[in-house]
N, C-alpha and C positions, 0 to 999 in steps of 0.2 A: 296245974305247973306246967302242962305240954302247952296249955293255949297260950302261955305265958311266954313261953322259950319261943315257940314257934312264931308271933307275934314280934318279939325281940329280935329274930332272926330276917323277919321281911321286911320289919319297917323302913331299914337304912335301904334294902333293893327298889322299895316303892320312893323312896324320897328322891333317887337317882334316876330314876325313868324319866322319860323327857316329857314335857308336857306336849300335846295336840299345838300346832300353831291356833292362836286366833283369828275367828276369822277375819279380822281389822287388820291383821300383820298384812305390812308392807309388801310389796312383791319383792323378789329378788332386783337390787338394786342393778346390778347389772343388765337384767332385762329392758331397763328404758331404752336401751340401743335398737330393739326391736321395733320395725316400721320399713315406711318408705321412706326414701331421700332423694335429693336435686341435688347435686353437684353443681357447681358454681355456673358454671357453664351450659347451663340447662339441657344439656342435649341427651340426657338419660335419666333414666330414675332408676335407684338400685333399692330392694327390699332387703333387709336384715334379719335375719330369722335364726334361730338358738338350734343347733344340731347337739344333743347330749349338752356337754358343759361349755360347749365352745360356740362361738357367733360368725356364721357367713353372710356375704352378701351378692345377690343375682341382681342383673340387669331385667328391668321387667318391663321396660317401655324406652322409645329412642325415638326421638324426634324425625329421624329419618330413618324408619326404620328398613328401608329397600338399598341398593346401590342402585346410584342415579344411572351407572354406566348399563346394568346387566338388569335393574328391576328384580330382580333376586333379593330375599332377606341377605341384610350384610351379615357377613361371615369376619372369624378372626383369622383376616388374610395377614398379620404382623407379627403373627405365632411365632417363634425362632423355632416350634417343634413344626416340620411341613405336615407329617398325619394330623397337626389340631388346625390348619388353614382354613379349613371347609365349616368349619363349626359354628354355627350362628349365634352373633352377640345376645340376642333375646334371649335371655335364660342361661347366660355364661357367668360362671360364679369370680367375681371380680374381687371379693375380701374374702380370705380365707383365716382359719383356725385362730379366731380372737380370742383372748382370754380377758374376762375382767381383773384387774389387778390393783381397782383401787377406785375410792372414789371420783366416780365420771371418767374412768379413763380404762382403755381396752388394748393390749399389746400382744406383744407375741405372734403377732399376724401378719400376712401379706395383703399387697393390693397387687392389682395387675393392671396398666395400660395398653387398652388393647389399641390407642393411638400409635405407640411403638412397639408394643410386643416385650415390654419389661416389666418385670417383677421385682417389687420395691419391699423392704421391712415397711412395718407401718405401726401407728400408734394412730390410735382413735381418741377424741380428749371430748366430753360434753359439755358445749361452753352454759346452754339452758336447756330447754324442755325441748326445744325445734331448731338448735344449731349443734353443729359438729364441724371439728377441726381434725382433717383427715391427712395426717404428716405422713408421707413417704420421703423415704433415705435407703441410702446404700452406707452399710459400716456405719457411720455417726450421724445421729438424731438430729446435730445442731446443720450439719451441713444439708437436710432435707430441703423439701418442698410442700407448705401447708395449703390446702385447699379448704373452702367454707361449703358445709354442705348443710341444706333446708331440711325440715321435718315437712312431707306431703300430709294432709289434711286426708285422710279417704273412709269412704263410706265404713262406717260399723265404728268409726272411733268415736 
């Protein structure tokens, strides 16, 4: 009787326990954003990575890594914060705080434009496995500007 009672009490608990993920289960769909991307102007490459539950992108390559006048590595000379104007652009995080908000879309983040020192609200939409629409805007998304980024195939991919 005691064994039957124990089994009756434990069986519902066993049924609601989550099963371990299948080894063939797809990775988190949001992680499709992870990789190295090239903006349409081809002057930089941005590596997107996941930190915690959010996605960030930093500059990992510049076509012209050094300032032609000084010969020193390019810095964030247009940053509105004077204390940050000597920060090297290579390694600078220009995409911040993106959250996967649905099929092939990441939002709630910002994009920084080192050309003018401005930060914009941003939405990222993956058009296909190798193409992103990066839409920066102030206030209203419809009044923003979209740039197309292409995924770069790197060693180990």
